[in-house]
N, C-alpha and C positions, 0 to 999 in steps of 0.2 A: 517041189511039192507045196501045195497050199493047204492051210488049216483054218477052218472057220473059228473065230474067237467067239466062244459061247459060254458054257456053264462055268460055275465056280470051280468045279473039279479041275478042269483043264487049266484055268487061270492059276490056281494054286500050285499045280504041278510045274508050270513054267516059272513061277516065282521061286519055288524051291530049287529048281534047276540052276537058275541064274545066281541065286544066293550061294549055292555050293560052288559054283564056278568062281565067284569072288573070294570065298573063303580059301579055295585052293590056289589063288593067285593067277588063275587063267584069264580073268577078266578084271580090268580096273573098275572101281565102283562108278565112275563117271560115264562108263560105257554101257550101263545097264539097259537104257532105253534103246540103244542101237541093237543090242543082242535080242531084246524082245521083238524088234522089228524083223530080224533074221529068223526068229522062231514063228514068223508069219502072223504076228499080232499087228493088225493095221493101226495106223494113226487115227485118233489120238490115244487109243487104248494101249499102245505100246508104252506110252509115258506112264500111265497108271501102273502097269505091270513092272516097269523098271524101277519106279519109286518104291513099290511094295517090296521088291526084291532087296533094294538097298536098305530099306528100313529093317527087314529081317536080318540082313548082314550086320548092321550096326547093333541090333539087339544081341546077336550072337557074340560079337566082339566085346560088348560092354557088359554082358550078363544081366541086363535090365530090359524090361518090356516098355514100349511106349504106351502111355495111357492118356496123358494130358497134352502132349504135342501131337495133335490129331492130324489125320490125313483126310482132306476133303474128298468128296466123291469124284470130283474132276480136278486132279492136281496139275493143271496145265493152264497156259494162257492162250488167248485167241487174238489174232491180228486183224485190225480193221482199218478202213480209210474213210475219212469224212466225205460224204457225198457232195458237200458244198465247197470246202476249201482244201481238200486233198491232204489234210493233216493225218498223220499215222497215229493209231491208237492200239496199244497192247493191253488187253483187259483179261482179268481172271475169268476162267470159263463160267463161273457161277455168278458173274456180274450181270444183273438183269437190265441195267440202264444202257441201251445200245444207241446212245446219242452222243454227238460231239460235246465235250465239256466246255468248249468256247463258244460255239454258235448254236448248239442244240439241234443241228441237223442230224438225220439218221446216218448210222455208220454202215458202210458196206464191208462185208467180210472179204478177206483176201483169198486168192486162189489156194487150193488145198496144200500145195507144196510149201507155201509161205505162211501157213495159217497157225500151226500148233508148235508149242515149245513148253518145257517144264516151267513152273512158276519161277524158279531160279536154277542155275546149274547145280547138279548134284543134290537136288532137293530131297529131304527126308520127312518133311512135315511142317505143320504150323499153318495157321489161317491168316492172321494179321502179320506176324513176323514169320518169314519163310526161312526155315532151317536148312542148311547145307551140311554135307559131310566133307571134312577136309583131311582125311587120313588119320594117322595116329603118330604119336611122338613119345619116345622114351627118354626119361631124364634120370640123372644121378646127382651125386654131390649131396647137398643138404636136403633134397627130396628125391626119393627113389621110387619111380612109378612109370607106368605106361598110360598115357591119356588118349582117349578118343576125341578127335578134334571136330566139334560141331559148332557152326557159326551162323548167326543171322547176318549174312554178308550183303545180301541184295544182289542186283544184277552184276554181271561181269564174272571174271574167271580168277580173281585174286585168291579165293580160297583154294583153287586148284594149285596155284603157285605155292601156297603154304604147304599143301600136301607134298608137292615135289621137293620143296626145300627141306622139310622135316625128314623125308625119306633119304635124301642125299646126306644130310648131316648124321643121321643115325647109322649110316654105313661105317662111321668111324667110332661108333659106340654111343652110349647115353650122353645127352647134352648135360654139361655140368651146370648145376644150379647153386647159387648163393642167395639166401633169402633171410630177411629179419625174422626173429621169433615173434615179434609183436607188431601190431599196427598202431601208429601213433595218431593221437588227436590233440588239438591245441585250441585254447581260447585265451584271448588277451584282454586284460583290463587296462584302461587308461585313465589317468588322473591329471587334472590341470591345476597348477598353483600360481600364485602371483609372485612368489619369492622362492629362491633357491633353498633358503633355510627351512621353509615349510615343506618343500618337497623332500628334503633330506630327512626331516623328522618323520614324514609319512613312510618313506622307505624303510627306515629303521623299525618303525612300529609294525609294519606288515611282516617283516622278517621275524620279529619277536613273537608275533601271533600265529605264525604258520603251524607250529605244533598243536595249536588249538583248532585252527581252521581246517587243516587237511583231514584229520580223522572224521570230522563231522560231515564234510562234503562227500567224502568217500563212502561213508555208511549211508548217506542220504540219497546218493545218485549213482554211484559207480559199482558198489560191491556186488549187487545182484547180477551184474553182467561181467564179473571177473576183471573189472577195470581198476587201475591204480594210478595215482599221481607219482611220477618219477622225477620231475624237475619243475622248478619255478625260477624264471629268470627276470631280471630287471634291466630296463634301458632308459637312459635319460635323453630327451629331445627338447628342442626349444623352437618356438615360432613367435617371433617378435617378443611380446611380453609374457607369452604363455610358457611356463616351465612345466614340461610334460613328463610324467613318470608312467612308463609302460611296465606292466607286470603280467607275464605270460605263464599260464599253467599248462603243463604237458601231461597227457595221460597215455596209457597203453593197454591194449587188449589183445587177446590171442585170436579169437574168432569173430569178435564183434567190432563193427566199425567205430562205435563210441562217440561219434560227433555230437549227437543230440544230448547224450548223457553228460558229456564234458561241458557242453554249453550250460546246462542246468546247474551242474556242480559249480561252475565258475560264477553263475548268477547268485548262488547261495553265498559264495565267498565275497562277492561284491557287497551284499547286504550286511554281512558281518564286518567287513572293513569299514563301511560307511558308519556303522555304529561305533566302531573303535575310534574313528576320526572325531566324531561328535564328543565322545566321552573324554578324549584327550585334547579337545579344543584345537584340533588341527584344521586350518581353514583350507578346505578343498573346494575350488570354484566349480569343477565339473568332474563327475565320476561316471564313467560309461564303459561299455564294451567297445574296445578298439579293434574291430575286425580286420582292419587293414594290415595289422601286424601278425595275424595268425594263419594266413593262407586260405581263408574261407573262399573257395571258388575263384581263386586267383592263380591262373597257370604260372608256374615258375619252375626253373630247373633246380631250385633249392627250396623245396616246399617244406613247411613245418609239420605236415600231416602225411599219413599214409605209411606204406611198408616198402622198404627197399628190396628189389630183386634184380638179379642179373643172370644171364644165360650165355654160355660160350661153348665153342667147340674147337678142337685142335685138328687141323687138316694138313697132311703132308704137302709141302709146297710143290714138289715135283708132280704130284697127282692133280693138284688144282691147276697148275700151269697146263698140264696135258688136257684138262677138261675145258679150259677157256681158250686154248690154242694161242696163248701169248704169254710173255713174261709177267711175273708177279708184280713188277714195277708198274705195269699198266693198271692193274687192280688198284694199287695205292694211289695212282694218279687220279683215278675216278673218285675214290674215297675223298681225296683232298679237294678236288674241284667242287664236289658236292658239299663238303664241310664249309668251304669258303662261301658258297652261295647261301647256305643256311645262316652262317654268321652275319653276313651282310644284310640279309632280309629280316632276321629276328633279333640279332645281337647276342645270341648265346647258342652254344653248339648242341642243341637238342634236335635230332632228326625226327621228323614226323611224316616220312614218306609212306612206306607200307604201314609202319606202326600207327600213324595217324588214322588209318582205316581199320587195322586189325584190332586195336585195343577197344574202340567203341563197339565193333562188331561182337567182341567177346562179352562185353558188359550187356549189350542187348540180348545176347543169347541166354546168359545165366540169370539176368533180371534180379541180381542181388542188390543190397544197399551199398553205395548210394546209387540212386537212379540218375541224378546229375553227376556224370563221371568225368567232366571236363578236366579237372586237375590231375586225373590219373592218365591222361592220354598223351603222355610225353615219354620219349625214350631216346637214348643216345647210343649210336653205334660206336664200338671201339674195335680196332684192328691193329695187330702188331705181329712180328715174327718172334718165335722162340726156338732157337736152334734151326732145325730143318722144317719146322711146322709154321703154318699160318694160324693165328688165333683170331677167330671172328666171333664177336660177342655183341650183346645189347644190355643196357641197364635201364631199368624203369625206376626212377628215384622216389616216386610217391604213389604207389598203388593203394588206393583206398578200397577196402573190401570187408563186408560183414556178411557171412553166409547163414547167420541165425536170424530168425524173425525177432522183432524187437519193437520198442516204441518208435523207431525210425521207419517202420513198415514191415509187413509180413513178407516172407519169402513164399511166393505163390506155388501151388502144386506144379505148374508148368516149370517154374524155376527149379524146384527141388528135383524134378524129373531130369532136367537138362544137366544138373550137377551130377546126378547118378549115372547118366549115360556117359558123361565125360570121364567119370571116375574121380571126381573131386569131393573130398570129405572134410576139408579144413580150409581156412583162409590162406594158410601157408601153401597148400597145394594149388589153390586157385591162382596165387601169384606165380608159382612155378610154371603151371600150365600156360598162363598168359605170356610169360617171358619166353618160353620155349617156342610157342607158335609164332610169336613176333620175330624171334631169331630165324625161324624157318622161312618166314615170308621175306624178311630183309635179305637173307642170304640168296634166295632164289632171284629176288628183284635185282640185287647188286650184280650177280653173275650174268644175268641176261643183258644188263646195261654194258658191262665190260665186254661181252661178246658181240655187242651191237645188234642184239636180237629184239630188244624191247621196242614194241610198237612198229617195228620195220617189216614184219612178216617174213624175215629170213629164216 
C-alpha cells in the first residue's frame, strides 16, 4: 500500500502513532525514521516525521514542552561531492552555500539513496548544537530520580551506547550515587619575602586578622549567592632567595558555581592584607594572586575546585560472565591493561575514554556555568568484586556546576529548557545525572571491548 505524504493532518496522525509505539516500548526511539519510512513517508520527509515523533515522545516522558530547542524546517543533512576534487561534503539541508569550502567549485548532490540522513543520530532539535536523545537513567543513593538523557553529542553513535548502558545497568536497580552537598571554589594569594622572619610575621598577622577579613569579604561578595568561606590554608615555598607564602581561601556553594565571586572576595582580602602589612611594617616584596595553586583551569585528578560525585552499580558476576561469554578475569585483564596505558601516557589513573566525550557533551547540552568546562572533564573507573557481585563505578572528582544565572553569566532560555527536559532542578542533581550517564557509557564501552565487538563489526 502506498500513501502520499500530504497535509498536516496525516503527518500529525503518523507522528502520534509512532510516539505511542515508542511509549509502549514497541519501537526504540532511534528507529523512528525507519518506522516513518514503513508508513510510506518518502525520504527525506520520513526524517522530519521521525524527529517530530521522537520530540513528542521526549516531551511526554519529561513532562515539559520544547520551546527554545527548536526544530528546523528541514531536520536533516544532504550529501554532496565536489565537482573538481571529489571531496565529500555533508551539509545541513538549509545551507545555501553549495560550493566546496576548499576550492569554491560547485557541489554535486549524491544519488538519492546516499543523499539524506538526520542532522545527528536520534536527533530531537537544535540549530547550532544538535540535541540527541539517549534514553533515561534511574539513580538512587544520595539522589533519587529518573533523568531523561539528552546530549549535544555530534556525529557518531556514542549516545546510543549510553542509552544501552543505562538500560542494562538499571535492570539491577537504580544506580547508586554519592555526591557532595556543596561545590567548592578556591582562590590563592601569594606573597614573596626576602627573609623567613618576615614571612613568619606575615603568616601570623594574616591568621590574627582572619576574624576581621572573613565577615567583610563574605558580606561583600559571597552572601548574596549563598556562599561561605569554610577553610583558609597556608603553604611555605622557596625559590632561590624568594621566601614564598601561599594563602588559599576555599568557598562553597549549593547551586552556584561561585568562581567569580570567590575571586572578587579574595581580591578584597588581598587589599586588606596589604594594608595590614603596611601598618605593621612588614616588608612584602610581591603580593599577588597565585592562580597556579588554586586549580584555575588546570586539569588535575586532585583539583581544589568543584563537586565530587560517584556512581556505581552492583551486577551478579554469574550474569555478567554469561552476557560477555567469558570469565570475569578477562574483564579485569582489560581494565588493568587500559589502566596501565593511561598511567603511562598521562601519569595518573584518570580514564577519559568515553567520559572524555560524555562529560563535554553534557556541558554543551545544558549550557550552564562554567562554559570553559575543561577541569570537570575527568573521571576514573573503579571495579572490584564484593561477594558474588561485580561493582562497576566511576568517580568524577571535580565537577564544576552552577545552574543559576549570576555575574558569571546567564542561564539561557535554551539551557533552562534542557535542564527541565532532563529533570534537573539542582546542581547536586546535575552532578548525579552526569555521573550516571558517564557510568552507562563506560559500562557499555568496556563490555563491548571485552567481548571484542568494539569497532570490529562482530
